[in-house]
Backbone as CSV, one residue per row, in Angstrom:
resi,resn,N_x,N_y,N_z,CA_x,CA_y,CA_z,C_x,C_y,C_z
1,UNK,64.072,-22.110,46.187,62.916,-22.936,45.987,61.751,-22.430,46.816
2,UNK,62.070,-21.914,47.990,61.025,-21.375,48.833,60.350,-20.201,48.135
3,UNK,61.150,-19.405,47.390,60.580,-18.274,46.662,59.614,-18.765,45.599
4,UNK,59.979,-19.842,44.902,59.103,-20.370,43.854,57.798,-20.846,44.447
5,UNK,57.861,-21.475,45.605,56.633,-21.960,46.236,55.789,-20.772,46.673
6,UNK,56.428,-19.720,47.191,55.675,-18.545,47.628,55.002,-17.856,46.428
7,UNK,55.771,-17.732,45.329,55.181,-17.123,44.140,54.056,-17.986,43.583
8,UNK,54.249,-19.294,43.615,53.212,-20.216,43.143,51.967,-20.128,44.005
9,UNK,52.146,-20.073,45.308,51.022,-19.970,46.228,50.330,-18.623,46.053
10,UNK,51.096,-17.579,45.844,50.518,-16.250,45.641,49.708,-16.218,44.350
11,UNK,50.222,-16.879,43.322,49.496,-16.937,42.043,48.172,-17.664,42.181
12,UNK,48.166,-18.785,42.906,46.924,-19.544,43.122,45.949,-18.694,43.924
13,UNK,46.436,-18.005,44.932,45.571,-17.165,45.761,44.985,-16.022,44.937
14,UNK,45.799,-15.432,44.079,45.324,-14.336,43.225,44.261,-14.834,42.250
15,UNK,44.466,-15.982,41.640,43.489,-16.551,40.710,42.178,-16.839,41.429
16,UNK,42.247,-17.349,42.646,41.044,-17.641,43.423,40.311,-16.351,43.755
17,UNK,41.041,-15.299,44.084,40.443,-14.018,44.420,39.735,-13.406,43.216
18,UNK,40.365,-13.472,42.036,39.768,-12.928,40.819,38.487,-13.673,40.486
19,UNK,38.504,-15.002,40.588,37.299,-15.755,40.258,36.209,-15.512,41.277
20,UNK,36.512,-15.263,42.521,35.498,-14.953,43.518,34.897,-13.576,43.265
21,UNK,35.722,-12.627,42.867,35.209,-11.289,42.594,34.224,-11.322,41.429
22,UNK,34.490,-12.102,40.377,33.584,-12.191,39.233,32.245,-12.726,39.670
23,UNK,32.220,-13.759,40.456,30.970,-14.348,40.913,30.239,-13.388,41.835
24,UNK,30.961,-12.631,42.610,30.346,-11.715,43.551,29.663,-10.544,42.828
25,UNK,30.050,-10.270,41.589,29.485,-9.151,40.840,28.501,-9.584,39.759
26,UNK,28.139,-10.818,39.661,27.193,-11.282,38.644,25.829,-10.656,38.901
27,UNK,25.139,-10.272,37.817,23.825,-9.650,37.927,22.855,-10.358,36.989
28,UNK,21.595,-10.393,37.360,20.538,-10.955,36.535,19.549,-9.850,36.207
29,UNK,18.890,-9.972,35.085,17.833,-9.037,34.704,16.681,-9.841,34.122
30,UNK,15.499,-9.302,34.238,14.309,-9.952,33.715,13.761,-9.106,32.568
31,UNK,13.374,-9.740,31.485,12.787,-9.052,30.339,11.360,-9.550,30.146
32,UNK,10.556,-8.726,29.514,9.178,-9.091,29.204,9.077,-9.415,27.719
33,UNK,8.390,-10.467,27.392,8.120,-10.828,25.999,6.624,-10.660,25.767
34,UNK,6.255,-10.031,24.648,4.845,-9.830,24.330,4.586,-10.181,22.873
35,UNK,3.361,-10.453,22.590,2.912,-10.676,21.212,1.468,-10.219,21.126
36,UNK,1.126,-9.590,20.021,-0.250,-9.167,19.810,-0.759,-9.817,18.534
37,UNK,-1.871,-10.478,18.640,-2.494,-11.092,17.479,-3.484,-10.070,16.923
38,UNK,-3.282,-9.690,15.671,-4.135,-8.690,15.030,-5.312,-9.350,14.326
39,UNK,-6.376,-8.597,14.202,-7.524,-9.040,13.425,-7.125,-9.046,11.949
40,UNK,-7.474,-10.108,11.240,-7.160,-10.171,9.807,-7.826,-9.003,9.091
41,UNK,-7.094,-8.402,8.164,-7.646,-7.297,7.390,-8.669,-7.799,6.384
42,UNK,-9.724,-7.024,6.243,-10.724,-7.281,5.224,-10.805,-6.030,4.355
43,UNK,-10.708,-6.203,3.049,-10.813,-5.096,2.105,-12.051,-5.329,1.252
44,UNK,-12.927,-4.333,1.228,-14.184,-4.458,0.503,-14.331,-3.296,-0.473
45,UNK,-14.602,-3.622,-1.717,-14.918,-2.592,-2.711,-16.342,-2.156,-2.446
46,UNK,-16.606,-0.863,-2.416,-17.954,-0.396,-2.076,-18.914,-0.375,-3.265
47,UNK,-18.601,-1.095,-4.312,-19.409,-1.335,-5.527,-19.568,-0.114,-6.440
48,UNK,-19.002,1.020,-6.088,-19.019,2.163,-7.006,-17.801,2.009,-7.904
49,UNK,-18.004,1.873,-9.211,-16.856,1.639,-10.104,-16.034,2.901,-10.330
50,UNK,-14.807,2.697,-10.744,-13.987,3.792,-11.255,-14.574,4.080,-12.636
51,UNK,-15.354,5.140,-12.736,-16.129,5.419,-13.947,-15.676,6.754,-14.542
52,UNK,-15.183,6.700,-15.767,-14.688,7.886,-16.450,-15.785,8.612,-17.227
53,UNK,-17.023,8.166,-17.109,-18.142,8.832,-17.766,-18.119,8.630,-19.268
54,UNK,-18.758,9.537,-20.012,-18.811,9.468,-21.469,-17.674,10.268,-22.086
55,UNK,-17.084,9.710,-23.120,-15.959,10.367,-23.785,-16.214,10.365,-25.286
56,UNK,-15.968,11.497,-25.898,-16.134,11.634,-27.337,-14.815,12.146,-27.902
57,UNK,-14.319,11.488,-28.943,-13.097,11.967,-29.588,-13.454,13.227,-30.358
58,UNK,-12.698,14.274,-30.135,-12.905,15.550,-30.808,-12.528,15.370,-32.285
59,UNK,-13.527,15.392,-33.160,-13.275,15.146,-34.587,-12.469,16.261,-35.241
60,UNK,-12.500,17.444,-34.660,-11.723,18.546,-35.214,-10.240,18.309,-34.917
61,UNK,-9.909,18.007,-33.677,-8.516,17.759,-33.305,-8.057,16.409,-33.844
62,UNK,-8.928,15.414,-33.780,-8.670,14.057,-34.280,-7.348,13.477,-33.762
63,UNK,-7.058,13.755,-32.502,-5.816,13.242,-31.926,-6.048,12.270,-30.770
64,UNK,-7.252,12.260,-30.247,-7.477,11.497,-29.025,-6.921,12.290,-27.858
65,UNK,-6.977,11.707,-26.664,-6.470,12.429,-25.501,-6.660,11.624,-24.232
66,UNK,-6.299,12.241,-23.128,-6.343,11.560,-21.835,-7.347,12.206,-20.898
67,UNK,-7.904,11.392,-20.045,-8.795,11.844,-18.985,-8.244,11.304,-17.677
68,UNK,-7.962,12.207,-16.755,-7.465,11.814,-15.438,-8.563,12.046,-14.419
69,UNK,-8.796,11.034,-13.621,-9.761,11.114,-12.534,-8.976,10.929,-11.239
70,UNK,-8.770,12.027,-10.518,-7.995,11.988,-9.272,-8.785,11.250,-8.194
71,UNK,-8.095,10.677,-7.202,-8.791,9.954,-6.140,-9.802,10.808,-5.361
72,UNK,-9.643,12.133,-5.403,-10.610,12.997,-4.709,-11.845,13.289,-5.572
73,UNK,-11.890,12.711,-6.787,-13.045,12.878,-7.663,-12.880,13.981,-8.695
74,UNK,-11.804,14.744,-8.638,-11.555,15.798,-9.616,-11.167,15.170,-10.945
75,UNK,-11.842,15.598,-12.022,-11.474,15.057,-13.331,-10.841,16.146,-14.184
76,UNK,-9.875,15.730,-14.998,-9.187,16.625,-15.907,-9.270,16.025,-17.301
77,UNK,-10.036,16.681,-18.149,-10.237,16.210,-19.511,-9.225,16.906,-20.409
78,UNK,-8.343,16.110,-21.019,-7.303,16.661,-21.879,-7.840,17.108,-23.220
79,UNK,-6.993,17.782,-23.976,-7.386,18.216,-25.316,-7.477,16.995,-26.222
80,UNK,-8.279,17.098,-27.230,-8.450,16.015,-28.199,-9.640,15.110,-27.881
81,UNK,-10.225,15.267,-26.701,-11.436,14.511,-26.347,-12.413,15.458,-25.670
82,UNK,-13.666,15.071,-25.686,-14.716,15.815,-24.997,-15.279,14.882,-23.936
83,UNK,-15.294,15.349,-22.693,-15.757,14.522,-21.577,-17.158,14.960,-21.172
84,UNK,-18.000,13.987,-20.905,-19.358,14.305,-20.472,-19.822,13.232,-19.498
85,UNK,-20.894,13.515,-18.847,-21.456,12.525,-17.916,-20.795,12.590,-16.547
86,UNK,-21.280,11.732,-15.698,-20.809,11.685,-14.312,-19.624,10.750,-14.174
87,UNK,-18.625,11.206,-13.457,-17.461,10.366,-13.165,-17.500,9.993,-11.684
88,UNK,-16.953,8.826,-11.353,-16.859,8.408,-9.950,-15.548,7.687,-9.719
89,UNK,-15.025,7.851,-8.519,-13.834,7.104,-8.123,-14.282,5.816,-7.444
90,UNK,-13.404,4.823,-7.452,-13.702,3.562,-6.777,-13.408,3.737,-5.286
91,UNK,-14.316,3.299,-4.462,-14.145,3.408,-3.018,-13.917,2.046,-2.386
92,UNK,-13.092,2.017,-1.349,-12.776,0.772,-0.647,-12.871,0.987,0.857
93,UNK,-13.337,-0.050,1.557,-13.430,-0.026,3.005,-12.508,-1.088,3.580
94,UNK,-11.784,-0.736,4.639,-10.853,-1.634,5.315,-11.396,-1.897,6.722
95,UNK,-11.314,-3.147,7.148,-11.666,-3.506,8.522,-10.538,-4.354,9.079
96,UNK,-10.117,-4.050,10.307,-9.041,-4.790,10.956,-8.947,-4.403,12.414
97,UNK,-7.764,-4.473,12.976,-7.547,-4.067,14.361,-7.549,-2.541,14.450
98,UNK,-8.043,-2.028,15.564,-8.159,-0.592,15.757,-6.828,0.102,15.942
99,UNK,-6.741,1.331,15.403,-5.569,2.167,15.597,-4.307,1.679,14.907
100,UNK,-4.446,1.004,13.799,-3.289,0.446,13.090,-3.093,1.132,11.748
101,UNK,-1.827,1.300,11.355,-1.494,1.856,10.044,-1.514,0.717,9.030
102,UNK,-2.197,0.957,7.922,-2.370,-0.038,6.869,-1.853,0.551,5.563
103,UNK,-1.003,-0.198,4.862,-0.461,0.226,3.573,-1.430,-0.158,2.458
104,UNK,-1.666,0.768,1.548,-2.552,0.542,0.397,-1.670,0.352,-0.837
105,UNK,-1.907,-0.713,-1.591,-1.149,-0.977,-2.815,-2.108,-1.052,-4.001
106,UNK,-1.815,-0.250,-5.033,-2.611,-0.255,-6.268,-1.713,-0.715,-7.410
107,UNK,-2.281,-1.125,-8.532,-1.456,-1.560,-9.668,-0.503,-0.451,-10.121
108,UNK,0.708,-0.850,-10.477,1.686,0.129,-10.949,1.823,0.133,-12.465
109,UNK,1.306,-0.867,-13.108,1.402,-0.959,-14.558,0.117,-0.506,-15.226
110,UNK,-0.081,-0.993,-16.429,-1.268,-0.666,-17.212,-2.321,-1.754,-17.056
111,UNK,-3.558,-1.318,-16.879,-4.704,-2.230,-16.903,-5.486,-1.874,-18.159
112,UNK,-5.657,-2.824,-19.052,-6.384,-2.556,-20.287,-7.879,-2.712,-20.072
113,UNK,-8.617,-1.634,-20.356,-10.070,-1.690,-20.338,-10.484,-2.206,-21.707
114,UNK,-11.125,-3.352,-21.735,-11.439,-4.028,-22.993,-12.838,-3.688,-23.490
115,UNK,-12.963,-3.558,-24.808,-14.254,-3.319,-25.449,-15.136,-4.538,-25.215
116,UNK,-16.410,-4.304,-25.072,-17.352,-5.392,-24.779,-17.384,-6.460,-25.864
117,UNK,-17.227,-6.085,-27.131,-17.333,-7.077,-28.205,-16.182,-7.045,-29.212
118,UNK,-15.394,-5.986,-29.232,-14.301,-5.870,-30.192,-12.956,-6.131,-29.514
119,UNK,-11.975,-6.493,-30.298,-10.626,-6.742,-29.761,-9.837,-5.440,-29.716
120,UNK,-10.319,-4.506,-28.932,-9.654,-3.220,-28.766,-9.754,-2.820,-27.293
121,UNK,-8.848,-1.960,-26.880,-8.844,-1.593,-25.461,-8.416,-0.146,-25.259
122,UNK,-8.643,0.334,-24.037,-8.203,1.657,-23.604,-7.285,1.424,-22.407
123,UNK,-6.057,1.959,-22.434,-5.158,1.758,-21.301,-5.533,2.631,-20.092
124,UNK,-5.597,1.986,-18.953,-5.781,2.669,-17.669,-4.422,2.665,-16.978
125,UNK,-3.873,3.831,-16.741,-2.538,3.962,-16.136,-2.605,4.921,-14.951
126,UNK,-1.476,5.135,-14.338,-1.352,6.089,-13.229,-2.457,5.879,-12.202
127,UNK,-2.706,4.631,-11.864,-3.725,4.324,-10.855,-3.189,4.807,-9.509
128,UNK,-3.973,5.637,-8.837,-3.532,6.223,-7.575,-4.606,6.085,-6.508
129,UNK,-4.129,5.979,-5.282,-5.014,5.906,-4.128,-5.039,7.267,-3.436
130,UNK,-6.140,7.559,-2.783,-6.220,8.811,-2.030,-5.199,8.840,-0.900
131,UNK,-4.778,7.668,-0.447,-3.811,7.563,0.638,-2.881,6.381,0.394
132,UNK,-1.576,6.574,0.594,-0.633,5.455,0.514,-0.765,4.570,1.747
133,UNK,-1.176,5.189,2.863,-1.479,4.452,4.084,-2.749,5.032,4.692
134,UNK,-3.488,4.210,5.382,-4.645,4.659,6.152,-4.482,4.125,7.566
135,UNK,-5.077,4.802,8.517,-5.040,4.339,9.900,-6.450,3.976,10.312
136,UNK,-6.608,2.761,10.800,-7.941,2.330,11.226,-8.346,3.093,12.484
137,UNK,-9.631,3.370,12.598,-10.120,4.051,13.797,-10.196,3.050,14.957
138,UNK,-10.716,3.475,16.092,-10.771,2.613,17.276,-11.563,1.336,17.017
139,UNK,-12.553,1.406,16.132,-13.362,0.226,15.796,-12.683,-0.660,14.753
140,UNK,-11.554,-0.183,14.166,-10.829,-0.969,13.170,-11.209,-0.657,11.737
141,UNK,-11.887,0.467,11.498,-12.368,0.806,10.160,-11.579,1.953,9.529
142,UNK,-11.418,1.888,8.213,-10.800,2.953,7.429,-11.338,2.850,6.010
143,UNK,-11.130,3.894,5.217,-11.567,3.853,3.818,-10.643,4.714,2.971
144,UNK,-10.671,4.467,1.678,-9.881,5.240,0.728,-10.532,5.124,-0.640
145,UNK,-10.100,5.985,-1.569,-10.625,5.961,-2.933,-9.469,5.822,-3.921
146,UNK,-9.815,5.407,-5.141,-8.814,5.162,-6.178,-9.247,5.826,-7.477
147,UNK,-8.293,6.468,-8.147,-8.519,7.082,-9.454,-7.455,6.617,-10.431
148,UNK,-7.416,7.229,-11.605,-6.435,6.849,-12.614,-6.573,7.700,-13.861
149,UNK,-5.828,7.313,-14.884,-5.834,8.036,-16.152,-6.088,7.063,-17.292
150,UNK,-6.974,7.437,-18.188,-7.173,6.649,-19.411,-6.753,7.506,-20.606
151,UNK,-6.303,6.829,-21.655,-5.909,7.522,-22.878,-6.717,6.935,-24.029
152,UNK,-7.503,7.784,-24.648,-8.387,7.380,-25.737,-7.725,7.746,-27.072
153,UNK,-7.642,6.777,-27.965,-7.041,7.004,-29.280,-7.988,7.789,-30.182
154,UNK,-7.427,8.437,-31.179,-8.242,9.211,-32.125,-9.214,8.311,-32.876
155,UNK,-8.852,7.027,-33.059,-9.699,6.089,-33.802,-10.399,5.080,-32.891
156,UNK,-10.567,5.443,-31.617,-11.156,4.514,-30.648,-12.580,4.150,-31.059
157,UNK,-12.869,2.853,-31.099,-14.217,2.385,-31.447,-15.192,2.734,-30.330
158,UNK,-16.405,3.094,-30.721,-17.445,3.404,-29.738,-17.829,2.138,-28.985
159,UNK,-18.240,2.281,-27.760,-18.696,1.148,-26.954,-18.229,1.264,-25.511
160,UNK,-18.614,0.270,-24.737,-18.248,0.237,-23.323,-16.955,-0.557,-23.167
161,UNK,-16.021,-0.017,-22.404,-14.734,-0.651,-22.120,-14.658,-0.884,-20.616
162,UNK,-14.236,-2.065,-20.213,-14.134,-2.321,-18.774,-13.137,-3.437,-18.482
163,UNK,-12.730,-3.512,-17.248,-11.888,-4.588,-16.734,-11.819,-4.413,-15.225
164,UNK,-11.275,-5.376,-14.558,-11.086,-5.274,-13.114,-9.624,-4.959,-12.825
165,UNK,-9.361,-4.469,-11.642,-7.992,-4.273,-11.186,-7.957,-4.596,-9.701
166,UNK,-6.796,-4.976,-9.244,-6.662,-5.443,-7.873,-5.982,-4.402,-6.981
167,UNK,-6.556,-4.222,-5.815,-6.016,-3.342,-4.786,-5.780,-4.225,-3.567
168,UNK,-4.722,-3.955,-2.819,-4.478,-4.752,-1.615,-4.078,-3.858,-0.454
169,UNK,-4.246,-4.392,0.752,-3.866,-3.689,1.973,-3.105,-4.646,2.870
170,UNK,-2.226,-4.075,3.700,-1.455,-4.891,4.626,-1.053,-4.016,5.813
171,UNK,-0.975,-4.631,6.981,-0.511,-3.884,8.146,0.921,-3.415,7.916
172,UNK,1.207,-2.218,8.367,2.556,-1.672,8.220,3.421,-2.123,9.378
């Protein structure tokens, strides 16, 4: 019985020693929490339209064709149409917090440019931005341009075709 008491006492002493060692080795650390409130982004169209200029269906080919206006202003007039006049890309200005990466989103589907008076349209597709992302400068400013492709049918009615399209920006 004396052995049982000794083993019992030794067990209690060992348990007390283990629990004291755990407390003796406890450590604390301090962390920093931060938050930055960003300036709301403002996106402004600079009033220059995405303008494909004048287009004439080539009566000899009589097939119609496509005109691509790249975001850098380069135009590519496909066969089946004759392109004339001045083309311009749409320009946009971004304002927000300085030194931030901003994602640019343009329409991924078709935007129909509608005739001013007739129920006919020209599809605007492959809308592209000069940059998928822009970085604001120290003052919080950035800019980009947008182009696209239109396809004119061989029987396209003469007249002005137009519509709006939406571009958006967001902090990355």
